[in-house]
N, C-alpha and C positions, 0 to 999 in steps of 0.2 A: 504493500499500499504505501502512495507516495503521500510525503507530508506535505502539509501547506507550505513550510520555511523550503520544501525541495521543489515545491509548484512555481513560489515566488521565485528561487533560484533560477529555476529552469527558463521563468520568463525576459528575466533580466537579461539573462543568458542570450537567448535567440533578440531581443534587442540591441543587447551591443554589437551582434555581429551583424545585423543590418546596419548599424551606423559605420561599421569598422570598414564593410564593402561600399558604401555610398563614399565615405571620406578619400579610401582612396582608388576610388575611381574617380574621384577630381569634381563628385557632386559636393557643391557651395554651400548646402544646407547645413541643418544642424550640426556642430561640431562636440565632442565628448567633454567632458570634464577638462578643466586648463590643465590642470598637473600632469595629465593623459595627452591632452593636446599638443604641449611645449612637449612630452617626452617622445612622441612619434615625431615629431619636428626634429627634435635632435636625432633621433635615431634614423631616419630616413636620408638626414645628410651625414651622416656617418657611412650611408651606403648598406645598412642592413635590410637584406631581402624578405618581407612578409611572409614567402614563402619556403624559408629558408627551415631545416629539419629538425637542428638541433645546436646546441650551443658549442663553441670548440673546448676542447682539452687545453689545461694551462700547465696542470702537474699531474706528472705519472705517479703510479702509487708509492716508489720508494721516495723520491721528490717531497711527497706531501708528508711525509712521517718528519722529514728534518724542517719544513715549513712551518709547522703544526709545532712543533717543541720549541721553535723560536717567537712564537707569535704572542702578544701579550694579552689575548681573549683566553689562550690555554688556563690561563690562570682563573677566568670565571667561566668556565665552562660548566663544572660541578653546578653552580647557581642556576642556571640555563635550563641543563637537563631536570634539575629538580622542579624548575617552574614550568617548562613547557612541554617535556618529553612525554611525559604521562597523559597531559589535557591532548599533545599530537595525536599518540595512539588511539585514544577514544575516541578521537575525532575523524579517524584514519588520513591524517596529517604527517607532514615532515617536520622537523625543526632542522633548520639551514642555519651557518654560521660563515660568515665570508669575510675574506682580509677587507685591506680599504680601495683595491682595485676589482674586488667583486670576483672575486677568484673562491669558489665554495671549497670551505678547510673541513667543517664537519655536515655530516647528513645523518638523523637518526630519525629514528620510528618506526613505524608497523614493517616488516619483512614484505607483505603483500604491495603496499603504496612503496618501499624503496624500487620493488623491482619495477613497476610500472613507471615510477620516474626516472630510474636509471637508464629505459628504451628512448626517453626522450632527453638525455641526457644532463637532467635535475640529478646531479649527481658531485660527489667529493671530487676535486679536482677539476672541474668545468668553469668557465670563466661566464658570470652574470652579469657581466657592465651594460650598460645602455650601448656601447660601442660593437659588442660583441656580438651581443642577440637582443637588441630593441627593449622595448618598455617591458619592465617587468619589475616586482617590487625591489627586490635586493638592488638590482643596478639604477634604479630612477631613486629610491632613498638614498643612495651614494652620489646623484648627481643633484639632488634637492637639499641633500643634506638634514630632512627628517623624514618621520615615520610615513608609510605611504602605502596603501592596498589597490592591487591591482587582481581586477574580476575579469574572469571568461575573456570575450574578445576586446578588452582594454589591450590586453596584449598584443603589440604589433604583429608578432610572429603567428601565423595562425596554428602551429605545431601545438602550442600553448592555449588553446580556447578553451580547450576541458579543463583547466586548471584555475585555482584563485592564490593569492599570496599577499600576506602581511609583513611587511618589514619596519624595523626603525633602527638608525645608527646608533652603533655604541660609542662613545668620544672618550679620549684622553682624558683623565681630569685634570693633568697637569697643564697639558697644552690647549687643550681643545680641541685638538684634531681626531678628525674620524677613525678611528682601528678598523670597523668593520662596521657589517649589521647581522643581528639576526632576524631570522623570517620562519614563518610557518606557513607553507603551501600543502594543497592538497586538493584531490577532484571536487567541481562543483556540488557533487550531489550532497558531499556532507560539512561544504561550508557554514558557518556558523558567524553573526555578526560581533561576537563579542571577542573573537581570535585578534582583531585588531589592538584593541585595547589590552588586552595579555601580554600580547610582544612588545607593544611599548613599555610597558609596566616591568616586564623582564629586560630588558635594555638598560633603564634608570637603576634596576637592581644591581645587575652587573657592572654597571658605573659607578656606584656606590660601594662595589666588593674592591674595583681597582682602586676608588680613593682610601680606602681603608688601608690597603697595601701600601702605596705610596705614602702616606702617613708613617708608616712601621718604617719603611726604608729612611724616611727623613728622618727620625728619631736616630737610627744606626749611623747615619753618616754625621750626626751632628756629634753623638757621643765619640764617636771614632775619629773628627776632627778638629774636635774643640781645640786641643791643645795649641794647630797654628793658629786660629783668631787668636787666641790668649799670648801666642809669641809674638804678637806685633807690639805688645806693650805699650797700649794707647794709642798707638797710630790707627785714625780712622778704617774699619775694614768689615769685611763681611764673609759666610761662608754661604757657598751658593750650591744649589744641586746642580745634576748635567746640566739641567733645561734652564738654569738661570735663575730659579726661583730662590730669594732670600731665606735661609735657613736660621742664621743668627747673624746680629750685625752690632758692632760697637763703634760709635754708643747708637743706642736702641734708636731707631725710628732715623737712621742717619740716611735709610736707602727705604724705597717701596717695596711692595711686595717681590717685585721681579726686574732682573737686567737683561737685557736684550743683547744675547753672545750673536747674534746672525752676524757671519762674516768675521768676528772678530778673534784675534788669533793672542799675544801677549800684551795688548792694551784694548779698553772697552770704552766705549763711549756712553756716559751714562744721560740719564733723562735731562736733567739739567745743564748738560752740556759739557761737564768735567770727565776729563779723561782719567782711567783708572787702570792700574795693573792688574793682568789676569793671571793666576798661577795657576796651573793643573794641578790636583792631587788622584790620591789614588780612585777617590771618588769624588767627584763633584772640583771645584774649582773655590781658591782663596783669593779673594777677590782686595785689591790694597789702594787706599786712597790717600794720596801725599796731602799733608797739612796744607801744601803752601798752596795748594790748586783751589783758588779762589773760582767759586761759582758765578758764572757770568749773568747780566739781566735776562730778565724773560724776554725772548725775540716777539716784536711785535710784527702781526701778518695782517695787511690788510686789503679786502678782499672787495670789488667791484663789480659785482654782479649783475643791476639793475641795467635794464634798456635794452637797446638794439645793438648795443657795439661789442666786441668781443670781451669776454672775460679777463679779469686781470688780477693778479696779485703782486702784493710787493714785501718783500721780505727783509727786515731792517734796511730800508732804503734801497734795497736791489731787487730790480724787476725779476721773477719768475715766470717763464714761459708757461702757459697752460692750455690744454686741451680741453675739450667740451667735457670731456669724461671725469679728469681730473677735478675740473670746478663742478662737477656734481658729486664728486665723492667728498669734496673738502664741504659743499653745503650741508649733506648728510651728517658729519663730523661736527659742523659749528651746529646745527641745530640738537644733538646730542653729546653736550660735552663730556659726559661719562663715559664715553666711548661705544662702539660698536663690535662685533665679532663680525668675521668674513661673510659668515651667513645671513647674518641681517643686511648687512650694506648690499649682498647680492640683490635680498629683495626687495631692498628699498632702491636700488638701483635698474634692475630687471624686473622685478615682479618675480613671479614664480619660474619664471625662465633662468633666473639669474644663477648663475654658476660661481661658486666661491673661489675656485680655481683663477677664474678669470681674474676675479677680484681682485685677489693677492696679488697676483700680476701688474696690475694697474698700482696698487697701493706702493709696491717696489719700486715702481718708476715716479710715484711720486715721492716716496720718502726721499728717493736719488735726489730730487729736485730743492727737498724741502732743509733736508739734512734729520738726521736721527734725533736731535736733539727737540726739535716742533714734531714730527710725526711720530708716536709710539703704536707698540703692540701690544698685546694681550690684553685687554681689547684696544682695538685701533681709537687713537684718540689726540688730539693737539695739544699740544702742551705750548701756551702762545698769549701774547695779548690779541686777540682776534677782534680787530676792527672792520667789519663786514657793513656794506651799504643797506642790506637788508635789515641786519639785527638794528641799525641807526632809525630805521622807519618804526621797527616792533618796539622799541624803548619810547619813541615819541607817543606812539598810540596809549601805551600802558600809563604813560605819563598824561594823557588825553591831550596835547598837542599836537590839533587836527594840522594849523599851518604849517608846523617843523616837521610832521609824517608824509604830507601831500608834497613840500619841498624837497625832501629827502628822496621820494621816490619818484625815481627819472625813467621807470617804466616797468615791463614785465621781467620778473626774473629768470635768468636765463632762458629767454624766450625759444631757444632752439632746443631746450631740453624735454625730450620723453621721458627722463627717469619718473617712477611715481612719487617718489621723497621731494623732487623739485617742481612737478606738477601741482601736489596738494599745497605745497607751501606758497606757489605762484597765486594760485586760485585764493588762499586762505588771506594773503597780504592785501592783493588788490582790493578783494571783498571788505577786507578792514579799513582800508584809507578810504573806500569810496563811501562807507556808511557813516564814517567819522565826517568828511567833509559837507556830506549833505545834511547831516543833523546840528551844523553850525552856522551862523550867519554870517561868515569870515569869507568876503569874498575874495582875498589875497587867499586861500587855501583853495576854494575850488576853483581858481584860475591856474594853480600850480597844479593840481590833478589834472583838469582837462587839458592841459599840453600833451602827457605822455599819445602814446597811437591808441592804448587800450579807449580812449575817452574820444576818439576822431567823431563815432556817431552815438553816442553816449546822450538821447534825449533828453532822459533826465537830471542827469551833470549839466548840460548844456542850459536847459530850462533854469534849472537853480541858478547858473552863472549870469544869464539875462536878468533874472530877477535881484541877485543883488550886487551886480557892479551901477554906480551911476549911470545914467544918458549920458552925461556930459565926459565921462571918461571915453577915450577911442577903444579901448575894450570892449564895449557895450556894442559897437556896432559890428566887431568883431565876431564876439558870441552869437550875435541874432543871425549874422550869416550863417555861422557854421550851423545852429538850430535849425535854421530852414532849410539848408544842404540835409541835415540827417532826417529830418522829418519826411522830403521828398524822396530819399532813398527808403524811406522803412517801408 
């Protein structure tokens, strides 16, 4: 007897198959949900054939043993098994764990389901990145950096239309990088709506276990190496983990939570611009900060992003060449001074199609332009006195100074940008200035706002301007003419 849930699942699968065929045949009608649509786009761009039959084999059996032994997720496999394998068995599903490239390192569950899965290369050693086999929960979760469920014909490759899968990334609690994904996959007939939530919870439990293990390693490193810090005899310094986390510092609070070791050799540039000496230990590093090394003044970063001209940046009086993408990154960072991860920036700049890897590459180039002392990492944030024209407008609005806001507002924020974070701020900013100038009987404020391109045919603004400017003022005639043209074009 077919249950109601099975009937609903079958109906959904048929609907998705029809949608899959329409989209791939070029039908411009309804698209799948955005995370799937964007994944199909990436997969097709990587030349994945929807009629391809199986994922590629990345690791042979003998190679897999060594790869598993060295992988950090091996340490949390027991908690994943305890949380998921019994549930997967009951649901006739499999638990799979991949590395950061999407290669399946472990596949566990009912033998009958494993046999069926192995026939389509849903097996240990196979590569399940989007580039390798198209849209699937494991590969797509890695691509977007968050939990993903892929059901039936949401898989790009037709071979997997009889399967449903839910995956969630597991991140290194130290660096925030994705170590791999945990996934539960199975036949459509046994799909259950709670699986996705369970997979996500298991991934968080695994991260918690990794955090506990990292804390234990930190304590061991401190106890074994504290003598090196004490040996500095009053010279400022710190013990660092291999990844740059500050485990102990003297004096306390002399450093933040982390020192960026990217590209460092025997010297490292600190967040405040000072240079320190870096000495490798058997575990981690000893950081020496000479007393004579005085901290420089806070960098001053001036940004001009409003209006139709190209965005400009000036750092301590020096012009910094900017691409539009770098201006978008700076906008996002200015609006979130506490910092953003690469995944958060990818979402703010590209939406759901964002790729954190692409963002990291852009941030690396921007950091080379600004310097390590200005753009910090983990999370990415600006350490500077930022003087941005759009912030000037915001401050004037908060003070209720409509004229100052309208004068500072020279036009749309990065008008050529389609980044979601810029579009949202652009719309909020023009809306706030417009409301402020219309609410006050200040002809100068309305006149200043009316000079922007966005007000060329704004009937309400122009009508308010005609009302406020005295007839004897030459601007009255200009405003009247503009209002008549706007009414004619309306």
